[in-house]
N, C-alpha and C positions, 0 to 999 in steps of 0.2 A: 360703660358705654351710659349716657344720659338719654333719657327717653321722654320727650314733651307730649302730654295729654292734649289732645284736641276735640272738640266738640263737646265738652263736658259742661259747657254753661246750661244753666236752666232758662226755659221761657221766661220766667220772672227776672233773671239776672239780665237777659237782653233786653227786655222792655224797660227794666230801670235804667240802664245804661243809656238807652235811646232817649228817654225822658230827660236824664241829666243832660244831654247833648244838645236836646231842644230847649232846655232851660238857659242853658249858657249861649245858646243862639238868639235869645229873646223871643222865645214862641211860646211860653208857659206863663201863665198869669198865677202870681203867687202872693200870699200874706205871710209876712215875717213879724213875728210878735216877740218882743223883749219883756221879760218879767223879773221881777225881784221874786226868788226863791224863798225867802224868809217871810216877807209880807203878802205874798201872792198877788202883788199888784203888777198891772200892766205899765211899763214905762215907756214904751213906743211901739208903735206899729207902721209897717212899711208895705204898702200893697202896690201892686202893678205888674208888669212885664220883667221880672229881674233875674239876675244871676248873682249866684252867692259864691264867695271864697271864703272857705273856713278852713284855711291850711295852718291856722294859728290857734293856739289854745287860749289866747289872751285878746283875739281880735277878729271880727267878722266884718268883711267888706260886702256890701250890697249894691251892686249897678243896676239901675233902672233905666229902660228906654222909656223916654217921655214924648217923644216926637220922632218924625222922620229924621234919622242921623243926628237926634239928640239925646243925651244920656246924663243921668244924675248919679253920683258915687257917693256912698256914706260908708264911713267908718266907725265901727262900734266896739268900744271896750267890753269885754267880758271879765267876769270875777266868780269869786265862789259863790256869791249870792245873786248874781245877774246871769240869766241864761236866755234862751230864744228857742223857738219852734217855727219851723216853716210849714205852711200849708198850701198845697197847688189847689186853688179856688176853682178851676175849670178842668173838666176831663179833656184829655187829648189823646186822640188815636196814634197808637205806635204799633209797628209792625213787628210781631216777635220773631218772625223769621229771617229778617234783615237787619244787618246792623248798620250803623252809620258812621262814615268817616267825614270830619269835617275838615276841608282844605282851605286855609287862609294864608294867601301869599303874603299878605303884609306882616305876618307874623315871622315868616321866614326872611324876607327882604323888607324890613321895617321902614326904610326910607323912600319907599316906591312911590311915585306919583303916577296916577292913570290920568292918561289924556286920550279922550274919545273923538270920534269924528263929529259928533253933535255940537 
């Protein structure tokens, strides 16, 4: 019989997870710096309300909100001498005793058009 452990996350784990979800919902100000690890020179800096996708070892995608309903997406290649770091530039309150669940119906039903009475 397999037993699942529940309630074993730490306060830091919950806050970290909530901060990540907030950043992916364009609520966190960040600075992303790309640098050459051999020369120690900065190659590129992206600052703003940005979400990151680092699911690849050779590519980083940075999507930034630049206005109401306006976004810019950047694709950056990584190599053995080019790396990056991400800094959260503003503090953000996150509740350590509550977790977040983000429900995005457009992800479940991607071709949905919303019409309101306005």
